C-alpha positions in Angstrom: 4.7 15.3 8.3 3.7 13.0 5.4 4.5 13.7 1.8 2.0 13.6 -1.0 2.7 10.9 -3.6 1.4 10.5 -7.1 0.5 6.8 -6.7 -0.1 6.2 -10.4 3.5 6.9 -11.0 4.5 4.6 -8.2 2.3 1.8 -9.5 3.7 2.1 -13.0 7.0 0.9 -11.4 5.2 -2.0 -9.8 3.9 -3.1 -13.3 7.5 -2.8 -14.6 8.6 -5.1 -11.9 5.9 -7.6 -12.8 7.2 -7.7 -16.4 10.7 -8.4 -15.1 9.4 -11.2 -12.9 7.5 -12.7 -15.9 10.6 -12.7 -18.0 12.5 -14.7 -15.3 9.7 -17.4 -15.1 9.1 -17.9 -18.9 5.8 -16.1 -18.5 4.1 -13.6 -20.8 2.0 -11.1 -18.9 -0.4 -8.5 -20.3 -1.0 -6.0 -17.5 -4.0 -3.7 -17.7 -4.7 -0.8 -15.3 -8.2 0.6 -15.1 -9.0 3.8 -13.1 -6.6 6.0 -11.2 -5.2 5.9 -7.7 -4.5 9.7 -7.7 -2.4 11.4 -5.0 -2.0 9.7 -1.6 -0.2 10.7 1.6 2.9 8.7 2.1 1.5 6.8 5.1 -1.1 5.3 2.7 1.2 5.1 -0.3 4.0 3.1 1.4 2.1 0.1 2.7 -0.2 0.1 -0.3 2.8 -0.1 -2.7 4.4 -2.9 -0.7 1.1 -4.9 -0.7 0.3 -4.4 -4.3 3.9 -5.3 -5.3 3.5 -8.6 -3.4 0.0 -9.3 -4.9 1.0 -8.5 -8.5 4.3 -10.4 -8.5 2.6 -13.4 -6.9 -0.1 -13.4 -9.6 2.7 -13.4 -12.3 5.1 -15.8 -10.6 2.6 -18.4 -9.3 -0.8 -17.6 -10.8 0.3 -17.5 -14.5 3.3 -19.8 -13.7 5.0 -20.2 -17.1 1.9 -19.4 -19.3 0.5 -16.3 -21.0 -2.2 -14.4 -19.3 -3.5 -11.1 -18.0 -3.2 -9.2 -14.7 -5.9 -6.6 -14.4 -5.7 -3.8 -11.8 -8.8 -1.7 -11.1 -8.7 1.3 -8.9 -11.7 3.2 -7.7 -11.4 6.1 -5.2 -12.8 9.3 -3.8 -11.7 11.5 -0.9 -13.2 9.0 1.6 -12.3 5.5 0.4 -10.1 3.5 -2.0 -11.0 0.2 -3.6 -8.6 -1.9 -5.6 -9.0 -5.2 -7.4 -6.2 -7.3 -8.8 -7.4 -10.1 -11.1 -5.3 -12.6 -13.0 -6.3 -15.2 -15.6 -4.0 -17.8 -14.2 -4.5 -21.2 -12.5 -6.4 -19.9 -9.5 -5.8 -20.5 -5.8 -4.8 -24.0 -4.7 -7.9 -25.7 -3.4 -9.9 -22.6 -4.2 -8.9 -20.8 -1.0 -6.1 -18.6 0.2 -3.5 -20.2 2.5 -1.8 -18.7 5.5 1.7 -18.5 4.1 4.2 -15.7 4.8 3.0 -13.7 1.7 -0.6 -13.7 3.0 0.5 -12.7 6.5 2.6 -9.8 5.2 -0.2 -8.5 2.9 -2.8 -8.8 5.6 -0.6 -6.9 8.0 0.0 -4.1 5.5 -3.7 -3.7 4.5 -5.5 -4.5 7.7 -2.9 -3.4 10.2 -1.2 -0.4 8.5 -4.1 0.9 6.5 -7.0 -0.3 8.7 -8.6 -1.7 5.6 -9.9 -5.1 4.4 -8.6 -7.7 1.9 -10.2 -10.8 0.4 -9.0 -13.5 -2.0 -11.3 -15.6 -4.2 -11.8 -17.2 -7.6 -12.5 -15.0 -10.6 -15.2 -15.9 -13.1 -12.6 -16.6 -15.7 -10.8 -19.1 -13.6 -8.0 -17.1 -12.1 -7.8 -15.2 -8.8 -9.4 -12.0 -7.7 -7.9 -10.0 -4.8 -10.1 -7.2 -3.4 -8.8 -4.4 -1.2 -10.8 -1.6 0.5 -9.6 1.1 2.8 -11.0 4.3 4.2 -9.1 7.5 3.5 -8.7 10.4 5.9 -6.9 12.9 3.6 -7.5 15.9 5.8 -5.8 14.6 9.0 -2.3 15.7 8.1 -3.5 19.1 7.0 -5.1 19.6 10.4 -1.9 18.4 12.2 0.2 20.7 10.1 -2.0 23.7 10.8 -2.0 23.0 14.5 1.8 22.7 14.5 2.3 25.8 12.5 0.0 27.8 14.8 1.8 26.5 17.9 5.3 27.3 16.5 4.2 30.8 15.5 3.2 31.5 19.1 6.6 30.5 20.5 9.5 32.9 20.8 12.8 31.9 19.1 14.3 30.7 22.4 11.2 28.7 23.3 10.9 27.1 19.9 13.9 24.9 20.6 13.1 24.1 24.2 9.4 23.4 23.3 10.3 20.5 20.9 11.1 17.2 22.4 11.6 13.6 21.3 8.7 11.3 22.0 10.2 7.8 22.7 9.3 5.4 20.0 7.0 7.8 18.2 8.9 10.8 16.7 9.1 14.6 17.4 6.3 16.5 19.1 5.8 19.9 20.6 5.2 20.2 24.3 1.7 21.5 25.0 0.8 21.8 21.3 -2.0 19.3 21.3 -0.8 18.0 18.0 0.8 14.8 19.2 3.7 12.9 17.8 4.4 13.4 14.1 4.3 10.6 11.6 7.5 8.8 10.8 8.1 7.0 7.4 7.1 3.4 7.6 9.7 0.7 7.2 9.8 -1.5 4.2 9.2 -5.3 4.2 11.7 -7.7 2.6 11.2 -11.4 2.3 11.9 -14.5 0.2 8.8 -16.0 -1.5 8.7 -19.7 -2.3 5.0 -20.5 -3.0 1.7 -18.9 -3.8 0.3 -17.4 -0.6 
């Protein structure tokens, strides 16, 4: 079952990483965070953290690129959706549009594939780049799965509890006849080498 993560704490580490990246590229960054992400299940938190790390560090490394500027992160959420904007005051996208580089592909996979959300890149009114992310949240799904699993296990005798659990190839552990389906497994991280902006 997933864990609940205080994503604001996680994102503070992302901002710390952005400062480290700036120092390595002779860049002065002024990060500003507006709004709160709040608590998120790990299956949302993991891909979102990876995507935002990529977006923020790209803004510092290539958007600001040796100059002083701001990176603004705006979070707006409720129990049903999460919207995030990352805005930098840098040089903007080459040619005014996002490319199809490895960074773009990874971020799209995380947001659209893992989270089932949407992401767009575009120019900001101040001349930099604006990245907008939106995803729906189903925060009650894991609670329902946990309740079904607990009810099923409570109905099993001690000897049947072991025999009733089985490995689901490629998916995780499930309980035979429980109706709860495979349990979530932690998502794997993404590592890569970045050489250009998107």
